[in-house]
C-alpha positions in Angstrom: -20.5 10.4 9.6 -22.0 8.5 6.8 -25.7 7.8 7.2 -27.4 4.5 6.1 -30.5 6.7 5.4 -28.6 8.9 3.0 -27.3 5.9 0.9 -30.0 4.6 -1.4 -28.8 1.1 -0.8 -28.2 1.4 2.9 -31.6 2.1 4.3 -34.4 0.0 5.8 -35.7 -0.7 2.3 -32.4 -2.2 1.3 -33.1 -5.4 3.1 -35.4 -8.1 1.8 -38.0 -8.3 4.6 -39.6 -11.5 3.4 -39.4 -14.0 6.3 -39.4 -17.7 5.7 -41.0 -20.0 8.2 -39.1 -23.2 8.9 -40.5 -26.2 10.5 -38.9 -26.8 13.8 -39.5 -29.4 16.5 -41.4 -28.3 19.6 -39.0 -28.2 22.5 -39.5 -27.7 26.2 -40.5 -24.1 26.9 -38.1 -21.9 28.7 -39.7 -20.1 31.6 -39.0 -16.4 31.1 -38.5 -13.9 33.9 -38.8 -10.4 32.5 -36.8 -8.2 32.1 -33.7 -10.1 31.2 -30.4 -9.3 29.6 -28.8 -10.5 26.4 -25.0 -10.9 26.3 -22.6 -11.1 23.3 -21.6 -14.7 22.5 -19.2 -16.4 20.2 -20.5 -18.5 17.3 -20.3 -22.3 17.3 -17.8 -22.2 14.4 -16.3 -19.7 12.0 -14.8 -20.0 8.5 -13.3 -17.1 6.5 -12.2 -16.2 3.0 -13.5 -19.0 0.7 -15.6 -19.5 -2.3 -18.9 -21.5 -2.6 -20.8 -21.7 -5.9 -21.3 -18.0 -6.9 -20.5 -16.7 -3.4 -17.1 -15.1 -2.5 -17.4 -15.5 1.3 -15.7 -13.1 3.7 -17.0 -14.8 6.8 -19.4 -17.7 7.6 -20.5 -18.4 11.2 -22.7 -21.2 12.6 -25.0 -20.8 15.6 -27.8 -23.1 16.7 -27.9 -24.9 13.3 -28.1 -21.7 11.2 -25.3 -20.3 9.0 -24.8 -16.5 8.7 -22.7 -15.5 5.7 -21.2 -12.2 4.6 -20.2 -12.4 1.0 -20.2 -10.9 -2.5 -22.1 -12.6 -5.3 -20.8 -13.3 -8.8 -18.9 -10.2 -10.1 -19.5 -8.1 -6.9 -21.5 -5.3 -8.6 -23.7 -4.8 -5.5 -21.3 -5.1 -2.7 -21.5 -7.2 0.5 -24.6 -9.2 1.2 -25.7 -11.0 4.4 -27.2 -14.4 3.7 -28.7 -16.7 6.3 -29.3 -20.4 5.8 -30.7 -23.2 7.9 -29.0 -26.6 8.5 -30.3 -28.0 5.2 -29.1 -25.0 3.1 -32.5 -23.3 2.7 -32.1 -19.5 2.5 -34.0 -17.8 5.3 -32.8 -14.3 4.6 -30.8 -12.3 2.0 -30.0 -8.6 2.1 -29.4 -6.5 -0.9 -25.8 -5.5 -1.5 -24.3 -2.8 0.6 -22.6 -1.0 -2.3 -20.1 1.4 -0.6 -19.8 -0.4 2.7 -16.6 -2.4 3.1 -17.8 -4.6 5.9 -20.9 -6.2 7.3 -19.9 -7.7 10.6 -22.6 -9.8 12.4 -22.4 -10.1 16.2 -24.5 -12.6 18.2 -26.5 -11.8 21.4 -28.2 -14.5 23.5 -29.9 -14.9 26.9 -30.3 -18.1 29.0 -33.9 -17.0 29.4 -34.8 -17.3 25.7 -33.9 -19.3 22.6 -34.1 -16.1 20.6 -30.8 -14.9 19.0 -30.3 -11.2 18.3 -27.9 -10.4 15.5 -26.4 -6.9 15.4 -24.2 -6.2 12.3 -21.9 -3.2 12.1 -21.3 -1.6 8.6 -18.9 1.0 7.4 -15.7 1.8 5.5 -12.7 3.4 7.2 -15.2 4.5 9.9 -18.3 2.9 11.3 -21.6 4.0 9.8 -24.1 2.2 12.1 -25.8 -1.1 12.6 -28.5 -3.4 11.3 -30.4 -5.4 13.9 -32.1 -8.7 13.1 -33.5 -11.7 15.2 -33.8 -15.4 14.8 -36.7 -16.9 16.7 -38.7 -20.1 16.2 -37.3 -20.8 12.8 -37.8 -17.3 11.4 -35.0 -14.8 10.7 -36.4 -11.3 10.6 -35.2 -7.7 10.4 -35.7 -5.4 13.4 -34.3 -2.2 11.9 -31.2 -0.1 11.3 -29.7 2.7 13.4 -27.2 5.3 12.2 -25.1 5.4 15.4 -21.4 5.4 16.4 -19.7 5.5 19.8 -17.3 8.4 20.5 -13.9 8.5 22.1 -12.6 11.3 24.3 -11.7 13.2 21.1 -15.2 12.8 19.7 -13.8 10.4 17.0 -16.2 7.7 15.9 -15.9 4.1 17.1 -17.7 0.9 16.4 -20.8 0.9 18.7 -20.9 -2.9 19.1 -18.7 -3.1 22.3 -20.9 -0.5 24.0 -24.4 -1.7 23.1 -26.6 -3.5 25.7 -29.8 -5.5 24.9 -32.6 -6.3 27.3 -36.0 -7.9 26.7 -38.6 -6.0 28.7 -41.6 -8.2 27.9 -42.5 -10.8 25.3 -40.7 -9.6 22.1 -40.3 -6.0 23.5 -36.6 -5.2 23.2 -34.5 -2.3 24.6 -31.2 -1.3 23.1 -29.1 1.1 25.1 -25.5 2.2 25.4 -22.7 2.8 28.0 -20.6 5.2 25.9 -21.0 8.7 24.5 -22.8 8.3 21.1 -23.6 10.2 17.9 -26.6 9.5 15.8 -27.7 10.7 12.4 -31.4 11.6 12.7 -33.5 13.5 10.2 -30.5 14.9 8.3 -28.9 16.1 11.6 -26.1 14.7 13.6 -26.8 14.6 17.4 -24.6 13.7 20.3 -25.8 12.1 23.6 -24.5 10.5 26.7 -25.3 6.8 26.2 -27.4 6.7 29.4 -29.7 9.4 27.9 -30.8 7.6 24.8 -32.2 4.2 23.9 -34.2 2.4 21.3 -37.2 0.2 21.9 -38.5 -2.5 19.5 -42.2 -3.2 20.0 -45.0 -4.4 17.8 -42.6 -4.8 14.8 -41.1 -1.3 15.0 -38.0 0.2 16.5 -38.3 3.7 18.0 -35.9 6.1 19.7 -36.7 7.0 23.3 -35.1 9.3 25.8 
C-alpha cells in the first residue's frame, strides 16, 4: 500500500493549513445533544470536467454556499489540488498538488445536530492510499489530518475506506472516526491490520490521534 507519509507531497505538511475567517451572519443556535452521529450526504449540486481560468476542473461540488473543487492548475506540474471557495469566490483553502495521486475525491458528512460539515477525501491511483479529513465550521475551512488507511475485502485486497467510515461527535469539536470493516493502516513505516471495531481515531484539541 502506498503511504501518504512516504510521499513527500502527500503528508500533513502538503496542505496549506492557513485558515481564512469569513464573516457569516449569526443564526439561531442548534441545541446539541452529545454524542451524535454524522452521516454521508450528497452535495447540493455537482459539475464535472470543465475549465475555469487557469483551473482544469475534474469535479466541483456545492454545499451550504461553499464550492469544493478538485482540479489541476495551469500545466499540471503539481498534480491534483483541492480548492475551497465561498459564495463570492474567495478562496478559503487550497492544498498543494498531489503529484502521483490520480484522484482526490471529497465526501461530505453532516449531522442534524450541528451546522459543521466534515469533508473526507480519498486519494490514490489504481488502489486507494488513504484519506484527508477537513471540516467547515462557522465560516472557517480547516484541516483535521490525514490517515493512511484502506479497507480490506475477504481476500485482503485494498478497498476505498469511505463506505465503511463512521463519524461521531463526542463533545464540542471532539470527533471520533471508526470503521465497520477490516482495515489496514500504514503506521511508522509498518503495515498493520485490524478489525475495524478494534481501532479508531479521535480528533481533540486540534490533533488527530489513533486509539484502540
